[in-house]
C-alpha positions in Angstrom: 124.3 125.5 99.5 125.8 128.7 101.8 129.0 129.3 99.1 126.6 130.0 96.3 126.1 126.2 94.7 122.9 124.8 93.8 121.6 122.2 91.7 119.4 124.3 89.3 121.4 123.1 86.2 122.2 119.5 84.9 125.8 120.1 85.3 125.2 121.8 88.4 123.4 118.8 89.8 126.2 116.7 88.8 129.1 118.4 89.9 126.6 119.1 93.3 126.0 115.6 93.7 129.3 113.6 92.6 131.5 115.9 92.5 132.1 117.7 95.3 133.3 115.5 98.8 132.9 116.3 102.5 134.6 114.5 105.3 132.0 111.7 106.6 133.2 108.6 109.0 137.0 109.5 108.2 136.9 109.9 104.9 135.6 112.3 102.2 132.7 111.3 100.5 129.8 112.8 97.6 126.8 113.7 98.7 125.9 110.8 96.2 127.4 108.4 97.8 126.1 109.0 100.9 122.5 108.8 99.8 123.2 105.3 97.9 125.4 103.5 99.0 125.3 104.3 102.7 121.8 105.8 103.7 119.7 104.2 101.5 121.3 100.6 101.7 121.8 100.2 105.3 118.3 101.6 106.4 116.1 100.4 103.7 113.5 103.2 104.9 112.7 105.4 102.2 111.1 108.1 104.9 115.1 108.8 104.2 114.5 110.6 101.2 112.5 113.5 103.2 115.3 114.0 105.3 117.8 114.2 102.7 117.4 117.1 101.2 118.9 119.2 98.6 117.9 122.5 98.7 115.7 122.7 95.7 111.9 124.4 95.7 110.6 120.9 95.4 112.8 119.3 97.4 111.4 118.3 101.5 111.9 121.4 103.9 114.8 121.1 105.9 114.7 120.2 109.3 115.1 122.9 112.3 116.4 120.0 114.5 118.9 117.1 114.2 117.8 114.3 113.6 118.5 112.0 117.0 118.2 108.3 117.4 116.2 108.1 120.4 113.4 110.2 118.5 114.3 109.1 114.8 111.3 107.0 113.8 108.7 109.9 115.2 110.7 112.2 113.1 111.2 110.7 109.8 107.3 109.8 110.1 106.9 113.6 110.8 109.2 114.4 107.5 106.6 112.4 105.6 103.7 113.6 106.6 104.9 117.3 105.7 106.4 116.7 102.3 103.2 114.1 101.6 100.3 116.6 102.9 102.6 120.0 101.6 100.2 120.8 97.9 103.4 122.8 96.4 105.0 119.3 96.2 101.9 116.8 95.7 98.6 117.0 94.7 96.0 114.8 96.2 92.5 116.2 95.1 90.2 113.7 95.8 87.1 116.6 95.0 89.0 116.9 91.3 90.0 113.3 91.4 93.2 114.2 90.7 96.6 112.5 92.0 100.3 114.5 91.0 102.8 113.3 93.3 106.7 114.8 93.4 109.0 113.1 91.2 110.7 111.4 94.1 108.3 108.9 94.6 109.2 108.2 90.5 112.9 108.4 90.9 112.8 106.3 94.3 109.8 104.0 93.5 111.4 100.7 94.1 111.8 102.0 97.6 108.4 102.8 98.2 107.1 99.9 96.8 109.5 98.0 98.8 108.3 99.2 101.7 104.5 99.2 101.0 104.2 97.4 97.8 103.5 101.0 95.7 104.0 104.2 95.8 100.5 104.9 96.3 100.5 102.6 99.4 103.6 104.3 100.8 101.7 107.9 100.3 98.3 106.4 102.0 100.1 106.3 105.3 100.8 109.8 105.5 98.1 111.2 104.2 95.3 113.6 106.4 91.8 112.2 104.9 89.8 108.5 104.3 89.1 110.6 101.0 92.6 110.9 100.0 93.4 107.3 101.0 90.7 106.0 98.6 91.7 107.8 95.8 94.9 106.8 96.1 93.8 103.2 96.6 92.1 103.5 93.4 94.8 104.7 91.1 96.3 101.8 89.1 98.9 104.7 87.3 100.6 108.0 88.9 101.6 111.2 87.0 104.3 112.8 88.7 105.0 116.6 88.8 108.1 118.4 87.1 110.9 118.8 89.6 111.8 121.9 90.1 115.8 122.3 91.0 115.5 126.0 91.4 117.5 127.1 94.9 114.8 127.1 98.0 115.6 130.5 99.2 113.8 133.4 100.6 113.0 135.8 98.4 115.4 138.6 98.2 118.2 135.9 99.6 119.2 133.7 96.2 123.3 134.2 95.6 123.7 136.2 92.6 
């Protein structure tokens, strides 16, 4: 990202996640390999989807501090809570009866179902109100928001 690469186009996504390698644990690894072959199978914790970020506009926000073993559980809970309750990334509106979740809950639905029975049940752990929890409990099917791969940057800071 610092060198001006982003995942905005389909070919750019493939290059970014499957093409570039970075030294991790003594050997070069792709971002996909780190996420899908190491982190997900080892930890079986869907909250990692809110910690591993791709810098796109609909991606979870990058944490300002490193994840550390002593505070990891609390930090992952906070990352999940922040992402789930961000109305630019998920829409849970009891007054209008609307639930539209991030595409992350579609792409990795099996991770959320394994942890909580369903994506709705997982999300309900982190929402702010009882009305939101009740709305999620009543949802038989989910609608997912389109994923915006535009680089998440401050105004006038996008690479040219």
